[in-house]
C-alpha positions in Angstrom: -97.1 314.5 191.4 -99.7 313.6 194.1 -100.4 310.3 192.3 -96.6 309.4 192.2 -96.3 310.2 195.9 -99.2 307.9 196.7 -97.8 305.1 194.6 -94.3 305.4 196.3 -96.0 305.5 199.7 -97.9 302.4 198.8 -94.8 300.5 197.7 -92.7 301.5 200.8 -95.6 300.7 203.1 -96.1 297.3 201.6 -92.4 296.5 202.0 -92.3 297.7 205.7 -95.5 295.9 206.4 -94.0 292.6 205.1 -90.7 293.1 206.9 -92.3 294.0 210.3 -94.9 291.3 210.1 -92.5 288.5 209.0 -89.3 289.4 211.0 -90.8 291.0 214.2 -94.5 290.7 214.7 -95.1 287.0 213.8 -91.8 286.0 215.5 -92.8 287.7 218.7 -96.2 286.0 218.6 -94.5 282.7 218.1 -92.4 283.2 221.3 -95.4 284.4 223.2 -97.3 281.2 222.2 -94.4 279.1 223.4 -94.4 281.1 226.7 -98.1 280.3 227.2 -97.6 276.6 226.3 -100.0 276.7 223.3 -100.2 273.9 220.8 -99.5 274.5 217.1 -103.2 274.3 216.3 -104.2 276.7 219.1 -101.4 279.2 218.3 -102.2 279.1 214.6 -105.9 279.8 215.1 -105.4 282.6 217.6 -102.0 284.4 217.9 -100.5 283.4 214.5 -103.8 284.3 212.7 -103.8 287.7 214.4 -100.2 288.2 213.4 -100.5 287.4 209.7 -104.0 289.1 209.4 -103.1 292.2 211.4 -102.7 294.4 208.2 -106.2 293.5 207.0 -107.7 294.1 210.4 -106.1 297.6 210.7 -107.1 298.5 207.2 -110.7 297.6 208.0 -110.6 299.5 211.3 -109.2 302.7 209.7 -111.5 302.5 206.7 -114.6 302.1 208.9 -113.7 305.1 211.1 -112.4 307.4 208.3 -115.0 310.1 207.5 -116.5 310.1 204.1 -117.9 306.6 203.8 -114.9 304.4 203.0 -115.9 301.3 204.9 -116.0 299.2 201.7 -112.3 299.6 201.4 -112.0 297.3 204.4 -114.5 294.8 203.0 -112.9 294.8 199.6 -109.4 294.3 201.0 -110.5 291.3 203.1 -112.5 289.7 200.3 -109.7 290.2 197.8 -107.1 289.0 200.4 -109.2 285.9 200.9 -109.1 285.1 197.2 -105.3 285.7 197.2 -104.7 283.5 200.3 -106.9 280.7 199.0 -105.6 280.6 195.4 -102.1 282.1 195.3 -100.7 281.1 198.7 -101.9 277.5 198.5 -100.8 277.5 194.8 -97.3 278.7 195.7 -97.1 276.1 198.5 -97.7 273.5 195.8 -95.1 274.9 193.5 -92.5 275.2 196.3 -92.6 271.6 197.4 -94.9 268.6 196.9 -96.7 267.5 200.0 -99.4 265.3 201.3 -101.8 267.1 203.6 -103.5 265.7 206.7 -107.1 265.9 205.7 -108.8 266.4 209.1 -107.5 270.0 209.8 -107.9 271.0 206.1 -111.6 269.9 206.1 -112.1 271.7 209.4 -110.7 275.0 208.1 -112.6 274.8 204.8 -115.9 274.0 206.5 -115.6 277.0 208.8 -114.5 279.1 205.9 -117.6 278.2 204.0 -119.6 279.3 207.1 -117.7 282.6 207.1 -118.4 283.3 203.4 -122.1 282.5 203.9 -122.3 284.8 206.9 -120.6 287.6 205.0 -123.0 287.2 202.0 -126.1 287.5 204.2 -124.8 290.5 206.0 -123.8 292.4 202.8 -127.1 291.3 201.1 -129.1 293.2 203.7 -127.3 296.4 203.0 -126.6 297.2 206.7 -124.8 295.6 209.6 -126.3 295.5 213.1 -124.5 295.3 216.4 -126.0 291.8 216.9 -124.6 290.6 213.5 -121.2 292.0 214.3 -121.2 290.2 217.7 -122.2 286.9 216.0 -119.2 287.2 213.8 -116.9 287.5 216.8 -118.7 284.6 218.5 -118.3 282.4 215.4 -114.6 282.9 215.5 -114.7 281.8 219.2 -116.5 278.6 218.0 -113.8 278.1 215.4 -111.0 278.4 218.1 -112.9 275.8 220.3 -113.1 273.5 217.3 -109.4 273.8 216.7 -108.8 272.9 220.4 -110.9 269.7 220.3 -110.6 268.6 216.7 -107.8 266.2 217.3 -109.7 264.6 220.1 -112.7 264.1 217.9 -110.9 262.8 214.8 -107.7 261.3 216.3 -105.0 262.4 213.9 -101.3 263.2 214.5 -99.5 266.4 213.8 -96.0 266.0 212.4 -95.1 269.8 212.4 -91.9 270.8 214.1 -91.0 274.2 215.4 -89.7 276.4 212.6 -86.1 277.2 212.4 -85.1 280.9 212.3 -83.6 281.8 209.0 -80.7 284.2 208.6 -81.4 287.4 206.8 -80.4 287.1 203.1 -78.6 290.1 201.7 -80.6 292.3 199.3 -79.7 292.1 195.6 -80.7 294.1 192.5 -83.5 296.6 193.0 -84.2 295.3 196.5 -81.0 297.1 197.6 -82.9 300.3 197.7 -84.8 299.1 200.8 -81.5 298.4 202.8 -81.8 301.8 204.6 -85.3 300.8 205.8 -83.9 297.4 207.1 -81.2 299.3 209.1 -83.8 301.7 210.5 -86.0 298.8 211.6 -83.1 297.1 213.3 -82.3 300.3 215.1 -86.0 300.7 216.3 -86.7 297.2 217.4 -85.1 295.8 220.6 -83.3 292.4 220.8 -85.4 289.2 220.3 -85.6 288.4 224.1 -87.8 291.5 224.6 -90.6 289.9 222.5 -93.5 291.6 224.4 -91.9 295.0 223.6 -91.5 293.9 220.0 -95.1 292.9 219.9 -96.3 296.3 221.1 -94.0 298.2 218.7 -95.1 296.1 215.8 -98.8 296.8 216.6 -98.0 300.5 216.5 -96.1 300.5 213.2 -98.6 298.2 211.5 -101.5 300.5 212.4 -99.6 303.6 211.1 -98.6 301.8 207.9 -102.2 300.7 207.3 -103.4 304.3 207.7 -100.9 305.2 204.9 -102.2 302.4 202.8 -105.8 303.5 203.1 -104.9 307.2 202.4 -102.7 306.2 199.4 -105.5 303.9 198.0 -108.0 306.7 198.2 -105.7 309.2 196.4 -105.0 306.6 193.6 -108.7 305.8 193.4 -109.8 309.4 193.0 -107.0 310.4 190.7 -107.4 307.5 188.3 -111.2 307.5 188.8 -111.2 303.8 189.8 -113.8 302.7 192.4 -112.2 302.3 195.9 -113.5 298.8 196.2 -111.6 297.7 193.0 -108.4 299.1 194.4 -109.1 297.3 197.7 -110.0 294.0 195.9 -106.7 294.0 194.0 -103.8 296.2 195.1 -104.5 296.4 198.9 -105.6 292.8 199.0 -102.3 291.6 197.5 -100.2 294.0 199.6 -101.7 293.0 202.9 -101.4 289.3 202.1 -97.6 289.5 201.6 -96.9 288.5 205.3 -99.2 285.4 204.9 -97.5 284.3 201.7 -93.9 284.8 203.0 -94.6 282.8 206.2 -96.4 280.0 204.2 -93.5 279.7 201.6 -91.0 279.4 204.5 -92.8 276.6 206.2 -93.6 274.9 202.9 -89.8 274.8 202.1 -89.3 273.1 205.5 -91.7 270.4 204.4 -94.7 271.6 206.4 -97.2 272.1 203.6 -100.1 271.3 205.9 -99.2 274.2 208.2 -98.8 276.5 205.3 -102.2 275.7 203.9 -103.8 276.0 207.4 -102.1 279.4 207.8 -103.7 280.7 204.6 -107.2 279.4 205.2 -107.2 280.1 209.0 -106.2 283.7 208.3 -109.1 284.1 206.0 -111.5 282.9 208.7 -110.0 285.4 211.1 -110.2 288.2 208.5 -114.0 287.7 208.0 -115.1 287.0 211.5 -112.8 289.4 213.4 -111.2 291.6 210.7 -114.7 292.7 209.7 -116.8 291.8 212.8 -114.7 293.8 215.3 -114.6 297.2 213.3 -118.3 296.8 212.6 -119.1 296.1 216.3 -117.1 299.0 217.6 -118.5 301.5 215.0 -122.1 300.4 215.5 -121.7 300.7 219.3 -120.3 304.2 219.1 -122.8 305.5 216.6 -125.7 303.7 218.2 -127.2 302.5 214.9 -126.8 300.0 212.1 -124.0 300.5 209.6 -125.0 301.0 206.0 -122.9 298.9 203.5 -122.6 299.1 199.8 -122.3 295.6 198.2 -121.9 296.8 194.7 -119.4 294.6 192.9 -118.8 292.3 195.8 -121.5 289.7 195.2 -119.6 288.1 192.3 -116.3 288.1 194.2 -118.0 286.3 197.1 -119.5 283.8 194.6 -116.1 283.2 193.1 -114.6 282.8 196.6 -117.3 280.2 197.5 -116.8 278.4 194.2 -113.0 278.4 194.8 -113.4 276.8 198.2 -115.7 274.0 196.8 -113.3 273.5 193.9 -110.3 273.2 196.1 -112.0 270.7 198.4 -113.1 268.5 195.5 -109.7 268.6 193.8 -107.9 267.8 197.0 -110.2 264.9 197.7 -109.7 263.7 194.1 -105.9 263.9 194.4 -106.1 262.2 197.8 -104.9 265.3 199.6 -101.7 265.6 197.6 -100.6 269.1 196.7 -98.2 269.4 193.8 -96.9 271.6 191.0 -99.8 271.1 188.6 -102.5 272.0 191.2 -100.4 274.9 192.4 -100.1 276.4 188.9 -103.8 275.8 188.3 -104.8 277.7 191.5 -102.5 280.7 190.6 -103.9 280.9 187.1 -107.4 281.1 188.6 -106.4 284.1 190.6 -104.8 285.7 187.5 -108.1 285.2 185.6 -109.9 286.8 188.5 -107.7 289.9 188.4 -108.2 290.1 184.6 -111.9 289.9 185.1 -111.9 292.7 187.6 -109.9 295.0 185.2 -112.1 294.2 182.2 -115.3 294.7 184.2 -113.9 298.1 185.2 -113.5 299.3 181.7 -116.7 297.7 180.3 -118.8 299.4 183.0 
């Protein structure tokens, strides 16, 4: 009965997380970026990255501070989410609509992503995280933001992205109708769109509470089924927390802005590693006054797969002259399916 309750809580939390992130949080961030006069690049690297990556950040924060040594749930969620974002989101973008990417921002994001993966590997390899290493992670994200600000000046390229149009809510059909009461509740709780600063604050509150439910449910499922917590994080939590990223990427891809969709997926991964892990580690190491001990069991191969996926994507895009289509999209999604199969088989063999 406890297992069933945890699974139901997990499903409902995933749905609410997706709805709040997509319809309230990211929308409020978009309005705030317009209020501040930020460019698409700058908004994507900062506010929009925070918006779509908020679930992973809160999962990592809650996992780090929860007693009992559950910090690797946060690491596993972010590593697994990174694989999902890189392979599935970019793959779905290719399936939704063929597009030719502007190579300069894609190369920028992939290069910084390689740096992020390398930094994560060296930190996990040592078995502990110092306050200095955590601070370096935050600083590296600052360097990435500066690169985003000046990249167009250095490489002289034009952005063709337009402001997204707000889509009307589509009525729920089939099994999705069971979530209609939650939609009504959210519309009752959140104020009108013009109060976007209030919407932003309420979204933060709800996302943090839902991520706490996710972590608690994942721990119950892990202990009940005797599955390592890091495996649950790499698969179930990673996919669930990446839903907002995928939904927003599919929407802009349908609008013919495949480049923005790809940048959203990769840029969110950079934020996840540098800030989503760096910030919780920095706060915890400061409060406890010592280095944090990490357990890298089972993560080395995942990081190697992630690094290989980045290089493979870069080479394939260069070979296809930066054209993203159905064939490449299907290939990337199949790579992720093989990764999930590998994680499951490895669990039962070991």
